[in-house]
N, C-alpha and C positions, 0 to 999 in steps of 0.2 A: 626193701622190706624185710623185716627181721625175719627169719628162721631156728630154730632150735639148734638145731645142729651147725650154723655158721654164724649164729647171733654174735660169737666171742671168738671162740678157739674150738672148733672138731679136729683132733689127728688122730690119725688112722697110729702113728709111730710117733712118740714123745722124746724128747731130750729135754732136758734142762737149759740147753739153749732157746730149745725152740718155743718152751713155757712162757721167757719173758714177753713175746712175739702177740701177746694177748692184743686182739682187737680191740681199738674204741666204741663205746656202743652207748645206748643213747637213753637218759633217762625222760621217763614222762612224770612229775608231782604227783606223786598220790599213787600210782601207778608200781606194784614191783613185780617185777620180772626177771627173767634168763639173765643174768651177766655174764657167764662161764660157764661153759661146759663142755667135758672132756671125757672120753674113752675108747679104746681100742676092742674095733670088732673083726673079725677074718672078713674072709669073702666068703665066708659058710654064713654068716650073720653071728657068729658064735664071741662071747664077750671074751677078751684077752685079758684083759687088766679094767677094774673098778677102781679107778682112782677114788682116793679120800682128800676132803679142802677142812679147810679150818681157818677162820678170820682171824690172820692177823694184825692189821691195821683199818680201822674204820674209814669211810670218807669223814671231811666236813659238814656236808649239804646231805647228810642222807646215811639211811642204815644197810651195813652189809650182815646176810644171814649164810651159813655154809650149812653141807648136808646132801642125801643122794632121794631122788624122788624116779617113777617106774616114768619113761618117757620114751613116745615110739622115734623110732628109727625111720627116715623113708627109706622104702627099698628092701627094706626086712622084715619078716613076719611077725610077731608079737611084738614084745615092749622089751627094753635094755635099760640098763641101770644107771644110770650116769652118776659123776660127783659133781655138783653142782657149785655157783653161788649168784645169789640172789641179791639184788639192791631196790631199796626205795627213798626218792628222792624227797625229801620229808620237808627244807626248812625255805621253805618262799621260792622266790623265782626271781634272786636279786644275780643270784651267781650261773657262770655259764659251762662251769667243768668243774668236777670231782674226779676221785681217784679211792679206791679202798686196793686196800692187799691180802690175797689169799696163801696159806701154806698148803702146799700141792703136795703129796706123797707120791712119787712117781714108781714108776715098778722097779723089782731089785735090779741094780748094776746100773742104774741112770738118776743115781743121784740124791733117792730118799724125797726126801722132805723138803722142797724149794720155795720162795716166794715168790707168788707170781702178782704183778699190778695189773690192775684193772681201770684201763682211764673210762671216764663220763662223761658225756655231753649232755647236758639239759636241751631239750628242744625248744626251741624257738625263733619266729622270726623278726625281722626287722626290714624295713621299706628304707632303703638311700633315697632313691628317687621315685618319682612314677608322672611320667608324662604323656597325657591323652596324644599331646600335637603329634610326638612323637611314636605311642605307639607301644611304649616301652615300658617295663619296671625292672629298676633294679634293686636287686634284695640279698640280705645273709639270711642264709640257713644255717641252723648253729644245729649238730646232732651229731650222731658218731657213725662210724663206717656201717653200718649194719640199718641205715634210714633211709627211704626214699617214699616218696608222695607229689599228689596233684596239687596242682595250688587253686583256691578257688577267691576271686576279686568278687565282692558285695560291693558296688559302687549304691553310696546311700542321699537321698533329698533330706535337707531340712524338715520335709513336710512326715520323712519317714517310707518312701519306695525305692525301692531295692533295683537294679539291676544286675542279676548275677551273671559270672560265667565258670566256668572250671574247663583246664588247662588238657587235655589229653596225654601230653608227657607228663611222668615222673620224674622226679627235680630230687637230686642228691644235694646232701650239706657243701656249703662252700659260699665264699664272700664273693660279694658286687657279681652275682649271678641276672645274667640278662633275660628276661621272663617276656614274648611278647603279649601284648594285651589283644584283643579280638575287637575293634572298637565299633564296628555296627552290628555286634551283638546289644552295646549299649541305648537302651532305650532312650527316648526324648525326656528330658527335663535338666536340671541346674544339681549336681549333683557336690553338695560340702565337704564328705569324707568316702573314704572306700575302707571296707572290713577284709584286711590279706589274710586267707587261711589255709594253713600247710597240710595237707589230709594225709594222715600214716597210716601205716597197718603195723601193728608189733605182736609179738607170740606171749602168752603169757607159759611159766616153768608146766603146768599142767595141763595143758590143752594146747591142736592143733589150731585150734579154731582163732583166725587171727581178731584183734581188738583194735579198731579204728578210734584212733587220736584227733585232735583237731587244734591244733596250734596255731592261736589269732593275734592279730597285733591291727590297729586301726592307724590310718593315715591321713591328714589333712593337708588339702591342697593350702595353698596362702588365699587364692583365690577361687571359688567354687568352678566348677565344669559346667558350662553350658552347653550339654548337648542338643542339638536341633531336632535330633532323629537322622528319616531320609528325607533329601529335602527335592524338589521340584527343581530345577536350575532353566527357568526361560533363559532368551536372551532379547538384548536389546542394540540400535544401531544408530549413528549419526547418516541417513539417507542423503546421499548426493541428487541432487535436483535434477543433475544432468540424465541421469540412468532412470527418471523417474518421466510418465506417460500421460498421466493425466491431463483433464481438461483445465485451460488456462482459469483463473478466478482473481477478484482482485480485491486484494487486502491493503491494510498500511505497514510502513516497516519503518522503525525511527534509529537513527544513529548512534545513540547511546542513551542512560537512563541520567546521564549529563545535559548533555547537550542539545536534546528534545527535540531535536530536529525531524519533523513527520513530511513524508510524503508516500503517496499511491503509488503500485507498482503491482505486478500479475504473477503470481505463481501457480505452480500444478498443484493440482487439487492433492494428486496421493502424497507427493509431496509434505505437502499443508498436515494430512492424516499422518503420516509417522511422525515431522514437528513435533505436534501437539502432542501425542503418545508418547515419545520417549524422547522430550525433555527438549533437544537442538535436532536442526538440520543443518546442512550444509547447503546454500543456496547457489544460484549460476552467478549470481550478478551483486549478492550483498554477501558475503563469509555464512562465516557460520549467524545464524540466528536461534532465537529461544524464543518461546511463547511469551506474550504480552503478561500472562496471570503466573508467570515462573519466575517474574522478577517486578522490582519496585515501581516501574515506570507509571501507573496509574497517582502514584503518590510524588511522586520525584518529578516526571514531568506533567502535574495536574494544570497546571495555569496554559501549558501549551500543545493539551492533547484536543483534538482536533473534536468537535460537537457532536453529538449525538452518535458517536464510536464506540460498538462492544468491544469492553478489554481483549475479547475471544477472536476478533478480528486484527490486530495489533502485535506483529513480530519486532524483537529487539538485538538491533547489531551485537555480536561478544565479538571477541580476540578468541577464547578458546572455549574447549569443550569441556565444561566446570558440570560436576554433579549439587545438591544439597549439600555438602560438605567442602561447595567453594576451593575442591581441590580437581585438578583435571582427572578427565576421565581418562581412564587406559587399558584397551581392548587385552583381554586374558589375565586381567590384576582388578579390576574394580567391578564391582560389582553395588545391587541398588535392593536395599531390605522394607518393607513395612513402616516397622518403626526406626526412625534415625537415628543413625550410632555411627558417628564420626571416629571412633578411635577401635569400633572392632576390627578382627584380623580372626580369617576363619579358614579352617582346614578339611581341605573336601578330601573324602578317601572314599578309595570304589567296594564294593561289596568283595570283594577278596583280601578286605585290608590293607590293599596297597594305596599309597599317598597320590592322588589325582592334583591335586594344584593347592596352592594356598594363597586366599583373593583378601582385598581392602574393603571397606565400608565405605565409601566414596557418595553414595548418593540413597535416595528415598523413593522407593515404589508402591504410592500411592494404593495400587493395583494387587499388592502382592499376598493380600490378606483372604484371598480366595485361590479358584482354579488349582488346587494341591494336586490334586488329578491321582489320589488314593495314596499322598507320602503324606508328612508330618510338620510340612511347609511349603512356602514358594518365595524363591529368590530371584532377581532380574540380573543376569550376566552381561556385562559390557562385552560387546565384541568389535575387533575392526573390521568389518565390513561393511561398506557405502551404498549397499544394495537396497532398491527402490520396492522390491517383491517379496512378501513376505514369506515367501519358500523359501528362499534363502538363508532366514535365519531359523534352522530348526534350535527346536530344543537341546540345552549342552546336556542335559541329561540329569539323571537322581543320586545324589550322594549322601553318605553320612555326614556329617559337618558337627564340627566343631567351631566355636565360636567366642573367641577370648576379646577381652576380658568379659 
């Protein structure tokens, strides 16, 4: 944050050598501000020497002026004269740096008039990269040594909805600055761009009241960020009939949708409930089974179908556990969503902004359009649990979720 006495150069004792060390300062287009100020004041706050200045060389992108002004000095009562250089950036926002030269009259025996170059940087913010998957933005912040400020990220949807966050940290100029994005604060929506603002405070030459500046840029990702918000993750599994305890009921089993060999057999009732609800079950005598309604058996085996048999009473033998996307389901990896999205990848984030898991959308969950339980959505996560007891398969938890693409 820019202060009058330290915005560029303020020294109790000056020398021609020291004078060349004027600090790099920041320009905000259209604003005139203190770019250089010097004076010597003793411990009793008495002015020892009031320097004179004159502009020796103008900058290429702005206008410099010289003169004196009555300015307060922190810690000393009253006002004290300062010799000052002022600067105003006037020629647009393409260049990032400039400089001008002041002639400074030093005290007797300290060199007389000496030129002092005052370097200037135009305030600007550039987004090098921004990844919600990683939760990090990499920025270039252009400015002088006297500038610092917070950063605001305004994520915006195509419809104009904005989800905003501002850092608590003040960031100084630099290149490739890594800034954390607080992902759980980003509300549900499909965001097509983000406006990044560097919020800084500077002081004018005639006031101790800071002026707020907002240096902004817009970043557009290659594909919109599809933020699902905070999602409830239930879990589903493949029940093992050997661990079930229900009464035996008679159903039909078919060896495949190509061979179409049907037979009647007995299955435990709770095993069938799990298999019908979750899509696959591991039977004691026939291996993995899928409900007939989840397969093509009704058409591919139409000629061999037992007469007057409801499709709900038929189960088909399968070689592995697959979802609606015809890929193997992996515990701790696969999820099922209400809308079929076989290329979807998900990033699950805890409320403290730490990564929980990465997940793949491999299945469809017809019931996931409801039962959100206070969250923004519902997704079913596949678990490596072969229990036949629902109490062994609790919810995975609620997590902020980014779904790409």
